[in-house]
Short mmCIF file of the C-alpha atoms (twelve columns), coordinates in Angstrom:
data_MODEL
# 
_entry.id   MODEL 
# 
loop_
_atom_site.group_PDB 
_atom_site.id 
_atom_site.type_symbol 
_atom_site.label_atom_id 
_atom_site.label_alt_id 
_atom_site.label_comp_id 
_atom_site.label_asym_id 
_atom_site.label_seq_id 
_atom_site.Cartn_x 
_atom_site.Cartn_y 
_atom_site.Cartn_z 
_atom_site.pdbx_PDB_model_num 
ATOM 1   C CA . MET A 1   -15.928 -28.532 -31.769 1 
ATOM 2   C CA . SER A 2   -16.760 -30.556 -35.012 1 
ATOM 3   C CA . VAL A 3   -18.335 -34.028 -35.300 1 
ATOM 4   C CA . SER A 4   -15.906 -36.662 -36.577 1 
ATOM 5   C CA . THR A 5   -16.951 -38.565 -39.709 1 
ATOM 6   C CA . PRO A 6   -19.951 -40.946 -38.836 1 
ATOM 7   C CA . ARG A 7   -19.329 -44.437 -38.547 1 
ATOM 8   C CA . ALA A 8   -21.338 -47.240 -40.070 1 
ATOM 9   C CA . ASN A 9   -24.769 -47.300 -38.463 1 
ATOM 10  C CA . SER A 10  -23.872 -44.387 -36.629 1 
ATOM 11  C CA . LEU A 11  -26.391 -41.482 -35.946 1 
ATOM 12  C CA . THR A 12  -25.870 -38.103 -37.180 1 
ATOM 13  C CA . GLU A 13  -25.792 -34.834 -35.360 1 
ATOM 14  C CA . GLY A 14  -29.134 -33.870 -36.914 1 
ATOM 15  C CA . GLU A 15  -30.815 -37.198 -35.683 1 
ATOM 16  C CA . ILE A 16  -29.259 -36.764 -32.296 1 
ATOM 17  C CA . GLY A 17  -30.645 -33.124 -32.178 1 
ATOM 18  C CA . SER A 18  -34.086 -34.570 -33.287 1 
ATOM 19  C CA . VAL A 19  -34.300 -37.204 -30.638 1 
ATOM 20  C CA . LEU A 20  -32.988 -34.728 -27.772 1 
ATOM 21  C CA . GLY A 21  -35.779 -32.334 -28.965 1 
ATOM 22  C CA . ARG A 22  -38.250 -35.119 -28.741 1 
ATOM 23  C CA . MET A 23  -37.083 -35.967 -25.159 1 
ATOM 24  C CA . GLY A 24  -37.271 -32.291 -23.976 1 
ATOM 25  C CA . LEU A 25  -33.519 -31.960 -23.501 1 
ATOM 26  C CA . LEU A 26  -32.784 -29.622 -26.414 1 
ATOM 27  C CA . ALA A 27  -34.678 -26.368 -27.112 1 
ATOM 28  C CA . PRO A 28  -34.514 -24.495 -30.154 1 
ATOM 29  C CA . GLY A 29  -31.414 -22.295 -30.330 1 
ATOM 30  C CA . ASP A 30  -29.632 -24.481 -27.779 1 
ATOM 31  C CA . ARG A 31  -25.852 -24.977 -28.743 1 
ATOM 32  C CA . LEU A 32  -25.359 -28.792 -29.440 1 
ATOM 33  C CA . VAL A 33  -21.972 -30.630 -29.635 1 
ATOM 34  C CA . CYS A 34  -21.881 -34.276 -30.451 1 
ATOM 35  C CA . VAL A 35  -18.683 -36.295 -30.233 1 
ATOM 36  C CA . PRO A 36  -18.690 -40.097 -31.046 1 
ATOM 37  C CA . LEU A 37  -16.973 -42.249 -28.281 1 
ATOM 38  C CA . ASP A 38  -14.713 -45.048 -29.085 1 
ATOM 39  C CA . GLY A 39  -15.080 -48.604 -27.457 1 
ATOM 40  C CA . GLY A 40  -18.862 -49.620 -28.500 1 
ATOM 41  C CA . VAL A 41  -19.184 -52.730 -30.658 1 
ATOM 42  C CA . SER A 42  -22.613 -53.281 -30.062 1 
ATOM 43  C CA . SER A 43  -23.942 -49.645 -29.434 1 
ATOM 44  C CA . ASP A 44  -23.354 -46.196 -30.907 1 
ATOM 45  C CA . ILE A 45  -22.051 -44.172 -27.937 1 
ATOM 46  C CA . TRP A 46  -21.948 -40.298 -27.959 1 
ATOM 47  C CA . ARG A 47  -20.835 -37.563 -25.685 1 
ATOM 48  C CA . VAL A 48  -23.338 -34.895 -26.164 1 
ATOM 49  C CA . GLU A 49  -23.034 -31.430 -24.857 1 
ATOM 50  C CA . ILE A 50  -26.119 -28.927 -24.584 1 
ATOM 51  C CA . GLY A 51  -24.583 -25.682 -23.326 1 
ATOM 52  C CA . ALA A 52  -22.715 -26.477 -20.255 1 
ATOM 53  C CA . ARG A 53  -24.790 -29.884 -19.574 1 
ATOM 54  C CA . LYS A 54  -22.780 -33.255 -20.730 1 
ATOM 55  C CA . TYR A 55  -24.689 -36.270 -21.526 1 
ATOM 56  C CA . CYS A 56  -23.770 -39.750 -22.919 1 
ATOM 57  C CA . LEU A 57  -26.354 -40.984 -25.436 1 
ATOM 58  C CA . LYS A 58  -26.154 -45.116 -26.049 1 
ATOM 59  C CA . ARG A 59  -28.106 -46.522 -28.844 1 
ATOM 60  C CA . ALA A 60  -28.167 -50.193 -29.499 1 
ATOM 61  C CA . LEU A 61  -27.013 -51.051 -32.741 1 
ATOM 62  C CA . ALA A 62  -29.055 -53.973 -34.842 1 
ATOM 63  C CA . GLN A 63  -25.691 -54.879 -36.807 1 
ATOM 64  C CA . LEU A 64  -22.566 -55.047 -34.436 1 
ATOM 65  C CA . LYS A 65  -19.500 -53.370 -35.425 1 
ATOM 66  C CA . VAL A 66  -17.175 -56.487 -35.814 1 
ATOM 67  C CA . SER A 67  -15.814 -58.095 -39.097 1 
ATOM 68  C CA . GLN A 68  -18.487 -60.959 -39.519 1 
ATOM 69  C CA . PHE A 69  -22.085 -60.045 -40.052 1 
ATOM 70  C CA . TRP A 70  -23.697 -60.252 -36.566 1 
ATOM 71  C CA . GLU A 71  -27.159 -58.984 -35.765 1 
ATOM 72  C CA . ALA A 72  -28.652 -58.301 -32.288 1 
ATOM 73  C CA . PRO A 73  -32.109 -57.172 -31.050 1 
ATOM 74  C CA . ILE A 74  -32.095 -53.288 -30.085 1 
ATOM 75  C CA . GLU A 75  -34.446 -54.264 -27.348 1 
ATOM 76  C CA . ARG A 76  -31.279 -54.817 -25.323 1 
ATOM 77  C CA . ASN A 77  -30.954 -51.170 -24.908 1 
ATOM 78  C CA . ASP A 78  -34.190 -51.167 -22.874 1 
ATOM 79  C CA . ALA A 79  -32.965 -54.007 -20.572 1 
ATOM 80  C CA . GLU A 80  -29.689 -52.107 -20.053 1 
ATOM 81  C CA . TRP A 81  -31.929 -49.106 -18.964 1 
ATOM 82  C CA . LYS A 82  -33.990 -51.075 -16.659 1 
ATOM 83  C CA . TRP A 83  -30.680 -52.946 -15.193 1 
ATOM 84  C CA . LEU A 84  -29.055 -49.504 -14.405 1 
ATOM 85  C CA . ALA A 85  -32.318 -48.387 -12.817 1 
ATOM 86  C CA . ALA A 86  -32.406 -51.311 -10.698 1 
ATOM 87  C CA . ALA A 87  -28.749 -50.957 -9.743  1 
ATOM 88  C CA . GLU A 88  -29.425 -47.072 -8.890  1 
ATOM 89  C CA . ALA A 89  -32.390 -48.154 -6.599  1 
ATOM 90  C CA . ILE A 90  -30.324 -50.785 -4.786  1 
ATOM 91  C CA . TRP A 91  -27.286 -48.614 -4.536  1 
ATOM 92  C CA . PRO A 92  -28.021 -45.138 -4.961  1 
ATOM 93  C CA . GLY A 93  -25.054 -43.286 -6.854  1 
ATOM 94  C CA . SER A 94  -23.768 -46.428 -8.113  1 
ATOM 95  C CA . VAL A 95  -24.436 -45.854 -11.957 1 
ATOM 96  C CA . PRO A 96  -24.581 -42.698 -13.817 1 
ATOM 97  C CA . ARG A 97  -27.962 -40.807 -13.641 1 
ATOM 98  C CA . LEU A 98  -30.469 -41.743 -16.077 1 
ATOM 99  C CA . VAL A 99  -31.999 -38.881 -18.152 1 
ATOM 100 C CA . ALA A 100 -34.320 -39.960 -20.935 1 
ATOM 101 C CA . GLN A 101 -35.260 -43.083 -22.938 1 
ATOM 102 C CA . ASP A 102 -36.470 -43.579 -26.421 1 
ATOM 103 C CA . ARG A 103 -37.499 -47.231 -26.487 1 
ATOM 104 C CA . ASP A 104 -38.588 -46.936 -30.142 1 
ATOM 105 C CA . ALA A 105 -35.124 -45.580 -31.204 1 
ATOM 106 C CA . GLY A 106 -33.478 -48.185 -29.106 1 
ATOM 107 C CA . LEU A 107 -31.503 -45.330 -27.087 1 
ATOM 108 C CA . PHE A 108 -31.247 -43.768 -23.629 1 
ATOM 109 C CA . VAL A 109 -29.231 -40.568 -22.298 1 
ATOM 110 C CA . MET A 110 -27.564 -40.627 -18.941 1 
ATOM 111 C CA . ASN A 111 -25.010 -38.216 -17.356 1 
ATOM 112 C CA . TYR A 112 -21.694 -38.234 -18.729 1 
ATOM 113 C CA . LEU A 113 -18.932 -39.391 -16.608 1 
ATOM 114 C CA . ASP A 114 -15.771 -37.520 -17.217 1 
ATOM 115 C CA . PRO A 115 -12.927 -40.270 -17.889 1 
ATOM 116 C CA . ASP A 116 -10.546 -38.405 -15.665 1 
ATOM 117 C CA . ARG A 117 -12.429 -39.235 -12.857 1 
ATOM 118 C CA . TYR A 118 -14.111 -42.618 -14.035 1 
ATOM 119 C CA . PRO A 119 -11.502 -44.101 -16.310 1 
ATOM 120 C CA . ASN A 120 -12.607 -46.853 -18.672 1 
ATOM 121 C CA . TRP A 121 -12.072 -50.275 -16.882 1 
ATOM 122 C CA . LYS A 122 -11.567 -52.001 -20.214 1 
ATOM 123 C CA . SER A 123 -8.648  -49.604 -21.105 1 
ATOM 124 C CA . GLN A 124 -7.264  -50.005 -17.739 1 
ATOM 125 C CA . LEU A 125 -7.194  -53.767 -18.005 1 
ATOM 126 C CA . ARG A 126 -5.616  -53.504 -21.276 1 
ATOM 127 C CA . ASN A 127 -2.795  -51.319 -20.108 1 
ATOM 128 C CA . GLY A 128 -2.204  -53.785 -17.186 1 
ATOM 129 C CA . ILE A 129 -3.860  -51.599 -14.523 1 
ATOM 130 C CA . THR A 130 -5.673  -53.928 -12.250 1 
ATOM 131 C CA . GLN A 131 -6.288  -51.883 -8.836  1 
ATOM 132 C CA . ARG A 132 -9.130  -49.556 -8.691  1 
ATOM 133 C CA . LYS A 133 -9.137  -46.062 -6.946  1 
ATOM 134 C CA . ARG A 134 -11.920 -45.514 -4.280  1 
ATOM 135 C CA . HIS A 135 -14.135 -42.738 -5.750  1 
ATOM 136 C CA . CYS A 136 -16.260 -42.473 -2.382  1 
ATOM 137 C CA . SER A 137 -16.552 -43.590 0.967   1 
ATOM 138 C CA . ARG A 138 -19.077 -46.508 0.115   1 
ATOM 139 C CA . CYS A 139 -16.418 -48.152 -2.352  1 
ATOM 140 C CA . PRO A 140 -14.992 -51.298 -0.949  1 
ATOM 141 C CA . LYS A 141 -11.454 -50.858 0.324   1 
ATOM 142 C CA . ASP A 142 -8.828  -52.864 -1.620  1 
# 
């Protein structure tokens, strides 16, 4: 599978490979596939496959992908990491498993959630779908 044309401010497959190597997730000779995901305005979001393992890499952008010039601090990525860690501590299994973080690069890696099982709520709302499926016995009943 090939990588799509990089978007403005977007990471390259080489940069992703370098950061995954520093994190200890990618070893020399591992097969790496990087696919940019749609939907992020304030972040660069990628599905990253290393062999059979699938991850989601999320990097905060200093300049948002909007028509106006709009900057935001990349440190917000660390706040999101901490929020997800807190949510996991309060309700285990409620968020994707956090895998690794690079604070200096303003990014983190978490497990990839298959959209067939975990649909994007923004897309569902846009399409008029307002009821949720129960994914586990702990989810509230509708």
